[in-house]
Backbone as a chain_set.jsonl record, in Angstrom:
{"seq": "MYLTGEFLSYEINDEEKNFTVVGDAIIKGKEYIIAEDDDNKKTVFLYDDDSEELVLVEDKKNAENLIKFWQEEYYGTIDEVDLWEEEYEE", "coords": {"N": [[166.473, 22.04, 198.755], [167.117, 24.875, 196.954], [165.782, 27.24, 194.307], [166.689, 29.699, 192.133], [165.111, 32.93, 192.266], [163.346, 31.846, 194.058], [161.51, 32.366, 197.116], [162.448, 32.78, 200.676], [162.071, 32.021, 204.239], [163.838, 33.174, 207.445], [164.998, 32.715, 210.658], [166.599, 35.232, 212.066], [168.506, 36.717, 214.925], [166.058, 36.751, 216.583], [164.327, 37.153, 214.754], [162.072, 37.344, 212.176], [163.206, 36.963, 209.071], [162.851, 37.67, 205.572], [163.935, 36.412, 202.299], [165.109, 36.485, 198.862], [166.379, 33.954, 196.64], [168.976, 34.353, 195.137], [170.89, 33.175, 193.724], [173.043, 30.209, 193.896], [175.954, 27.869, 194.98], [178.154, 25.127, 194.624], [180.697, 23.979, 196.736], [183.391, 22.359, 197.525], [181.711, 19.552, 197.829], [179.484, 20.887, 199.246], [176.446, 22.847, 199.378], [175.952, 26.001, 198.874], [173.677, 28.621, 199.589], [172.965, 31.835, 198.219], [171.266, 34.797, 198.712], [169.122, 37.341, 199.027], [168.071, 40.097, 201.081], [165.421, 42.472, 201.452], [166.467, 44.721, 201.396], [168.498, 44.558, 199.378], [171.107, 43.435, 200.258], [173.366, 40.775, 200.624], [173.006, 37.313, 201.859], [174.676, 34.458, 203.113], [173.813, 31.159, 203.165], [174.108, 27.415, 204.434], [173.011, 24.78, 202.803], [172.134, 21.845, 203.925], [171.632, 18.93, 202.554], [170.697, 16.426, 203.287], [169.262, 16.748, 205.679], [167.644, 18.56, 204.692], [167.76, 21.259, 205.505], [168.631, 25.019, 205.971], [171.225, 26.737, 206.995], [172.608, 29.388, 208.415], [175.432, 31.09, 207.508], [177.725, 32.313, 209.339], [179.966, 33.578, 210.282], [181.387, 36.55, 208.817], [183.518, 37.16, 207.169], [183.985, 34.477, 206.006], [181.414, 34.368, 204.76], [181.551, 36.313, 203.039], [183.687, 36.002, 201.486], [182.574, 33.633, 200.167], [180.409, 34.854, 198.67], [182.131, 36.354, 196.826], [183.389, 34.644, 195.26], [181.416, 33.063, 194.296], [180.027, 35.2, 192.638], [182.356, 35.742, 190.971], [182.808, 33.017, 189.634], [180.029, 32.172, 189.254], [177.767, 33.65, 189.053], [175.869, 35.367, 186.358], [176.806, 33.705, 184.259], [175.494, 32.604, 182.399], [174.01, 34.437, 181.194], [173.132, 35.266, 178.486], [171.62, 33.387, 177.541], [168.828, 32.327, 176.81], [166.913, 30.705, 179.197], [164.553, 29.265, 178.551], [164.241, 28.584, 175.791], [163.676, 26.137, 173.783], [165.887, 24.334, 172.589], [168.143, 24.833, 174.229], [170.689, 23.44, 176.352], [172.174, 21.664, 179.09]], "CA": [[166.884, 22.564, 197.471], [166.224, 26.457, 196.909], [166.204, 27.382, 192.825], [166.942, 31.348, 192.007], [163.975, 33.24, 192.389], [162.458, 31.333, 194.967], [161.478, 32.855, 198.618], [162.644, 32.009, 201.792], [162.357, 33.157, 205.456], [164.717, 32.744, 208.313], [165.001, 33.691, 211.868], [168.0, 36.091, 212.507], [168.464, 37.615, 216.219], [164.748, 36.279, 216.822], [163.321, 38.389, 214.239], [161.749, 36.59, 210.782], [163.616, 37.752, 207.737], [162.424, 37.127, 204.105], [164.865, 36.898, 201.453], [165.232, 36.082, 197.528], [167.13, 33.209, 196.016], [169.871, 34.942, 193.674], [172.064, 32.126, 193.516], [173.766, 28.983, 194.9], [177.187, 27.623, 194.61], [178.662, 23.919, 195.318], [182.057, 24.283, 196.789], [183.645, 21.086, 198.336], [180.833, 18.955, 198.061], [178.815, 21.628, 200.116], [175.71, 23.754, 198.451], [175.734, 27.106, 199.558], [172.558, 29.297, 198.974], [172.722, 33.097, 198.394], [170.004, 35.398, 198.831], [168.979, 38.865, 199.011], [166.601, 40.576, 201.689], [164.49, 43.432, 200.926], [167.7, 45.98, 201.234], [169.456, 43.817, 198.729], [171.885, 42.792, 201.282], [173.297, 39.621, 200.145], [173.228, 36.636, 202.989], [175.109, 33.424, 202.709], [173.161, 29.984, 203.631], [174.411, 26.333, 203.818], [171.705, 23.935, 202.615], [172.09, 20.416, 204.54], [170.798, 18.24, 201.989], [170.307, 15.275, 204.468], [168.205, 17.317, 206.788], [166.854, 19.6, 203.889], [167.765, 22.473, 206.422], [169.328, 25.924, 205.881], [172.342, 26.842, 208.057], [172.994, 30.878, 208.25], [176.721, 31.388, 207.611], [177.66, 33.583, 210.249], [181.377, 34.372, 209.911], [181.271, 37.582, 207.944], [184.77, 36.572, 206.469], [183.57, 33.288, 205.512], [180.487, 34.649, 203.795], [181.842, 37.561, 201.955], [184.553, 35.046, 200.455], [181.987, 33.097, 199.373], [179.685, 35.614, 197.668], [182.773, 37.092, 195.827], [183.348, 33.323, 194.891], [179.835, 33.065, 193.585], [180.132, 36.469, 191.526], [183.116, 35.434, 190.062], [182.471, 31.838, 188.96], [178.716, 31.714, 188.962], [176.816, 35.17, 188.666], [175.945, 35.723, 184.824], [177.867, 33.009, 183.59], [174.833, 32.43, 181.36], [173.148, 35.349, 181.066], [172.991, 35.709, 177.169], [171.176, 32.267, 176.781], [167.277, 32.282, 176.909], [166.769, 29.107, 179.362], [163.314, 28.913, 178.371], [164.482, 27.88, 174.956], [163.964, 24.211, 173.769], [167.427, 24.236, 172.167], [169.315, 24.995, 175.347], [170.916, 22.098, 176.926], [173.347, 22.675, 179.754]], "C": [[166.248, 23.996, 197.169], [166.622, 26.703, 195.214], [166.053, 29.269, 193.274], [165.681, 31.592, 191.64], [162.952, 33.009, 193.412], [162.486, 32.154, 196.207], [161.732, 32.087, 199.577], [162.332, 33.302, 203.212], [163.119, 32.436, 206.293], [164.899, 33.402, 209.451], [166.447, 34.14, 212.192], [167.729, 36.87, 213.785], [166.808, 37.662, 216.502], [163.766, 37.205, 215.936], [163.445, 37.699, 212.552], [162.425, 37.457, 209.874], [163.042, 37.105, 206.499], [163.71, 37.533, 203.106], [164.49, 36.325, 199.987], [166.271, 35.255, 197.13], [168.061, 33.761, 194.899], [170.844, 33.883, 193.435], [172.631, 31.001, 194.113], [175.028, 28.549, 193.814], [177.387, 26.182, 195.389], [180.423, 24.123, 195.459], [182.632, 23.084, 197.901], [182.888, 20.334, 198.701], [179.746, 19.753, 198.924], [177.964, 22.693, 199.393], [175.711, 24.764, 199.423], [174.513, 28.113, 198.75], [172.85, 31.026, 198.76], [171.643, 33.904, 198.089], [170.234, 36.668, 199.171], [168.186, 39.044, 200.016], [166.22, 41.87, 200.831], [165.397, 44.789, 200.305], [168.644, 45.456, 200.339], [170.845, 43.564, 199.242], [171.861, 40.867, 200.934], [173.607, 38.88, 201.611], [173.709, 34.908, 202.25], [174.266, 32.2, 203.676], [174.032, 28.53, 203.271], [173.377, 25.543, 203.753], [172.419, 22.698, 203.058], [171.061, 19.865, 203.574], [169.951, 17.052, 202.638], [169.122, 15.366, 205.15], [167.31, 18.099, 206.142], [166.795, 21.004, 204.999], [168.531, 23.598, 206.131], [170.317, 26.749, 207.212], [172.602, 28.495, 207.725], [174.633, 30.749, 208.296], [177.12, 32.568, 208.116], [178.876, 34.136, 210.606], [181.494, 35.101, 208.933], [182.31, 37.423, 206.992], [184.637, 35.873, 205.291], [182.714, 33.629, 204.155], [180.797, 35.505, 202.9], [182.908, 36.704, 200.84], [183.644, 34.14, 199.235], [180.963, 33.512, 198.503], [180.535, 35.803, 196.604], [183.279, 35.461, 194.993], [182.288, 33.096, 193.729], [179.916, 34.108, 192.407], [181.151, 36.242, 190.646], [183.137, 33.88, 189.309], [181.14, 31.458, 188.421], [177.698, 32.562, 188.24], [177.115, 35.446, 187.226], [176.61, 35.124, 183.964], [176.92, 32.598, 182.0], [173.801, 33.417, 180.971], [172.704, 35.596, 179.639], [172.171, 34.338, 176.953], [169.582, 32.257, 177.653], [167.049, 30.792, 177.54], [165.524, 28.6, 178.946], [163.313, 27.945, 176.899], [164.424, 26.251, 174.518], [165.412, 23.524, 173.536], [168.312, 23.966, 173.16], [169.385, 23.503, 176.298], [172.119, 22.775, 177.65], [174.211, 21.599, 179.317]], "O": [[165.033, 24.192, 197.155], [167.748, 26.354, 194.858], [165.56, 29.849, 194.241], [165.051, 30.843, 190.894], [161.964, 33.71, 193.633], [163.566, 32.709, 196.411], [161.414, 30.898, 199.581], [162.333, 34.531, 203.293], [163.226, 31.221, 206.127], [164.978, 34.63, 209.412], [167.319, 33.35, 212.551], [166.782, 37.658, 213.782], [166.344, 38.794, 216.638], [162.752, 37.8, 216.301], [164.474, 37.569, 211.89], [162.211, 38.668, 209.916], [162.787, 35.902, 206.552], [164.316, 38.605, 203.102], [163.465, 35.644, 199.967], [167.35, 35.836, 197.248], [167.758, 33.524, 193.729], [171.723, 34.204, 192.635], [172.534, 31.142, 195.332], [175.165, 28.704, 192.6], [176.933, 26.002, 196.518], [181.204, 24.352, 194.536], [182.203, 23.054, 199.055], [182.966, 20.079, 199.903], [178.947, 18.94, 199.388], [178.62, 23.514, 198.752], [175.516, 24.545, 200.619], [174.49, 28.289, 197.532], [172.97, 31.374, 199.934], [171.045, 33.62, 197.051], [171.319, 37.107, 199.553], [167.354, 38.14, 200.095], [166.688, 42.161, 199.73], [165.22, 45.525, 199.334], [169.774, 45.919, 200.493], [171.731, 43.505, 198.39], [170.95, 40.039, 200.959], [174.256, 39.476, 202.47], [173.244, 34.366, 201.248], [174.139, 32.409, 204.883], [174.56, 28.378, 202.169], [172.673, 25.555, 204.764], [173.47, 22.511, 202.445], [169.871, 20.172, 203.642], [168.747, 16.854, 202.474], [168.222, 14.535, 205.274], [166.266, 18.423, 206.707], [165.75, 21.631, 205.176], [169.641, 23.114, 205.91], [169.825, 27.235, 208.23], [172.814, 28.723, 206.535], [175.058, 30.211, 209.318], [176.966, 33.663, 207.575], [178.873, 35.187, 211.248], [181.739, 34.486, 207.896], [181.94, 37.57, 205.827], [184.906, 36.176, 204.128], [183.007, 33.376, 202.987], [180.21, 35.41, 201.822], [182.861, 36.807, 199.614], [183.839, 33.988, 198.029], [180.561, 32.743, 197.63], [180.109, 35.56, 195.475], [183.494, 35.633, 193.793], [182.469, 32.993, 192.516], [179.857, 33.7, 191.247], [180.923, 36.527, 189.47], [183.652, 33.885, 188.191], [180.966, 30.698, 187.468], [177.028, 32.324, 187.234], [178.247, 35.705, 186.816], [177.052, 35.692, 182.965], [177.406, 32.378, 180.89], [172.762, 33.053, 180.419], [171.682, 36.283, 179.617], [172.064, 34.204, 175.734], [169.392, 32.19, 178.868], [166.984, 29.803, 176.81], [165.413, 27.375, 178.986], [162.665, 26.906, 176.774], [165.141, 25.368, 174.989], [165.908, 22.541, 174.086], [169.147, 23.064, 173.097], [168.492, 22.783, 176.746], [172.799, 23.75, 177.33], [175.425, 21.667, 179.506]]}, "num_chains": 1, "name": "protein.A"}
């Protein structure tokens, strides 16, 4: 499991790339991690909870759809709440 703000590295085309997790979405029981590289390009990974491994979503259309869904359904939904306040409960 990766949390928003956490850093991760992943090898793409024999090159180690660094990412920052910007969010996640659970769709049909699968957890997708949305991460940004240093150029602010979003990349989607499937997180396998059993093996605790990340798998790059290589299908560009599928990745774009997942990012769009995440932006519409998850991104910024609780931005007005201070998550560090003790009164906050999900």
